[in-house]
LUMVEXLUM-492860 format. One line per field, with one value per residue (C-alpha): residue in three letters; x, y, z. Coordinates in Angstrom, 1 decimal. Layout:
<pts>
aa = [ala ...]
u = [X ...]
v = [Y ...]
w = [Z ...]
</pts>
This chain:
<pts>
aa = [unk unk unk unk unk unk unk unk unk unk unk unk unk unk unk unk unk unk unk unk unk unk unk unk unk unk unk unk unk unk unk unk unk unk unk unk unk unk unk unk unk unk unk unk unk unk unk unk unk unk unk unk unk unk unk unk unk unk unk unk unk unk unk unk unk unk unk unk unk unk unk unk unk unk unk unk unk unk unk unk unk unk unk unk unk unk unk unk unk unk unk unk unk unk unk unk unk unk unk unk unk unk unk unk unk unk unk unk unk unk unk unk unk unk unk unk unk unk unk unk unk unk unk unk unk unk unk unk unk unk unk unk unk unk unk unk unk unk unk unk unk unk unk unk unk unk unk unk unk unk unk unk unk unk unk unk unk unk unk unk unk unk unk unk unk unk unk unk unk unk unk unk unk unk unk unk unk unk unk unk unk unk unk unk unk unk unk unk unk unk unk unk unk unk unk unk unk unk unk unk unk unk unk unk unk unk unk unk unk unk unk unk unk unk]
u = [55.5 55.8 56.0 55.3 52.4 51.3 49.6 51.2 52.8 50.2 50.4 52.2 54.8 54.5 54.7 58.1 59.9 58.4 60.2 63.1 63.6 62.7 65.6 68.1 71.4 73.1 71.9 72.1 69.2 66.9 67.2 66.3 63.9 62.5 62.8 60.0 57.9 57.2 57.1 54.1 52.6 52.9 55.9 57.0 61.0 61.7 60.3 61.6 65.1 64.3 63.7 66.3 69.3 69.4 68.6 65.7 68.8 69.2 65.6 65.3 68.2 66.3 63.5 64.9 66.2 63.9 61.4 64.2 65.7 63.1 63.7 67.9 68.2 68.1 71.3 75.1 76.1 78.9 81.7 84.9 88.5 89.6 88.4 89.8 92.1 91.8 93.9 95.8 99.7 100.9 103.8 106.2 104.7 104.7 108.5 109.5 108.1 109.3 113.2 112.7 111.5 114.7 116.8 115.3 115.2 119.0 119.9 117.5 119.6 122.4 120.9 120.0 124.2 123.9 125.5 128.9 129.2 132.7 134.0 134.1 131.4 128.2 124.9 122.9 120.3 117.2 113.8 111.8 108.1 105.5 102.3 99.6 97.3 98.5 98.7 94.8 94.2 97.0 95.2 91.7 92.6 94.1 90.9 88.9 91.0 90.6 87.2 86.7 88.9 86.9 83.9 85.0 88.4 87.7 89.8 88.5 91.9 92.4 89.2 89.6 92.7 91.3 88.6 90.9 92.9 89.3 88.6 92.1 91.6 88.4 89.5 89.1 91.8 93.3 91.1 88.1 89.0 89.9 86.7 84.6 86.3 87.7 91.2 94.3 95.6 99.1 97.8 95.9 99.1 101.5 98.5 99.1 102.2 103.2 100.8 102.5 105.2 104.5 101.1 99.0 101.4 101.8 98.5 99.2 100.8 103.8 103.7 104.3 106.9 105.7 102.2 100.7 96.6 94.9]
v = [71.2 70.2 73.5 71.1 73.7 77.0 78.5 76.1 78.1 80.0 83.0 83.8 81.9 84.2 87.4 85.9 85.6 89.5 90.8 89.1 89.2 93.0 93.8 91.3 92.5 89.3 89.7 85.8 85.6 87.7 86.6 82.5 84.7 85.8 81.7 81.0 83.1 82.9 79.4 80.3 82.3 79.8 81.3 78.6 77.7 79.8 82.8 82.6 82.1 84.8 87.2 85.3 84.2 80.7 77.2 75.1 72.5 75.5 76.2 72.8 72.6 76.4 74.3 71.6 73.5 76.1 73.3 71.1 74.3 76.9 80.3 79.6 77.3 80.3 81.1 79.9 77.2 78.0 76.5 74.9 75.4 79.1 82.6 84.7 86.7 90.7 92.6 93.6 94.4 95.3 97.6 95.3 93.9 97.2 97.5 94.4 94.6 98.3 97.3 94.2 97.1 99.3 95.5 95.7 98.6 99.0 95.4 96.0 98.7 96.0 93.3 95.3 97.3 99.6 98.4 100.0 102.5 103.6 107.6 108.6 107.1 109.6 108.5 108.4 110.6 108.9 109.7 112.1 110.9 113.6 112.3 111.0 113.9 116.1 113.8 113.3 116.7 117.7 114.6 115.9 119.7 118.7 116.9 119.7 121.4 118.9 119.5 122.6 122.9 119.8 121.9 125.2 126.4 127.9 125.4 122.2 119.9 121.4 119.8 116.5 116.0 116.9 114.5 112.2 112.5 112.0 109.1 107.2 108.3 106.6 103.1 102.8 101.6 103.2 101.8 102.4 106.2 105.8 104.0 106.6 109.9 108.3 109.3 107.2 105.9 106.7 110.6 109.3 107.4 110.8 112.9 111.2 111.4 114.8 115.3 112.8 114.6 119.0 118.1 121.1 122.0 119.5 119.7 122.9 123.0 124.5 127.6 126.3 128.9 131.2 133.9 134.0 133.7 136.4]
w = [134.1 130.6 128.1 124.6 123.9 124.2 127.5 129.6 131.9 135.5 135.7 137.8 136.2 133.4 136.1 137.3 133.6 133.2 135.9 135.5 131.9 132.2 135.6 134.0 133.3 131.7 127.9 128.2 130.4 128.6 125.3 126.9 129.5 125.8 124.2 127.1 126.6 123.1 123.1 125.7 123.4 120.6 118.1 116.1 117.1 113.7 114.9 118.0 116.3 114.4 117.4 119.5 117.5 119.7 116.6 117.5 119.3 122.0 122.6 124.0 126.0 127.5 127.7 129.2 132.3 132.8 133.7 135.8 137.5 136.7 137.3 138.4 135.1 133.2 134.9 133.9 136.2 138.1 136.2 137.4 137.1 139.3 139.9 138.3 140.1 141.4 140.0 143.6 143.6 147.3 147.8 148.3 145.2 142.8 144.1 142.9 139.5 139.2 139.9 137.6 134.4 135.4 135.3 131.6 130.7 130.8 129.9 125.9 124.7 124.9 123.6 120.4 119.2 116.7 113.2 113.3 110.1 108.9 109.7 106.5 104.6 104.5 104.3 102.4 101.2 102.0 99.0 100.6 99.9 99.7 101.4 100.7 101.8 99.5 96.4 97.1 97.2 93.7 91.8 93.4 92.0 88.4 87.6 88.5 86.3 83.4 83.6 83.4 80.6 78.5 79.5 78.9 76.8 73.1 72.0 70.7 70.5 74.6 75.3 73.5 74.7 78.2 77.4 77.0 80.0 82.3 80.2 81.4 84.3 85.1 83.6 79.8 78.3 74.9 72.5 73.5 74.2 70.6 69.6 72.0 70.7 66.9 67.6 66.8 69.3 69.0 69.8 72.4 73.8 72.8 74.7 78.1 78.3 77.7 80.5 82.6 81.8 81.9 83.2 81.7 80.1 77.6 76.7 74.4 70.9 70.0 68.0 64.8 62.2 59.1 59.7 62.8 61.9 62.2]
</pts>
């Protein structure tokens, strides 16, 4: 049998390959069977590679194996070497293993002794880190507050300052924010520094001296 052009397989061979393709549980056998059937149906090597991920060289090897051995050649050949060992532990081996584990557990603490400390020395306080989830939630609500202030606050200077901070959070530089809002870079840096220190309270102006405006 020479499988070099379409329709070179008999009806019995095609039926045998179709049965193997639908019944096998080995993905390699399934793909090799498809290679033979696609070659017989007239598919090009590129089309077969698209459906089976077998290169043209691998396709030729599969065809050669099928031509020489038939359906048996589509299965993996037995490999040399020691077969896989079945995990089986009898009672004697299990008792030895558990005894070794206990001995190891008793020795391990001695191999890593604790570092001695002075009795009178106090341990340095470890700074408590804020959980990442809490920081993320806080940053989210801070941004929501700034967005609401930019849109709805009656005072224009607070709307502008909230806009500055939102643009900074979006990654804009001080010079870019200054060009967009037509504000000096010094003012932007000052507003950002006050917000980083005092949060929303740092955005409000200090009450001025003199008569209250009507």
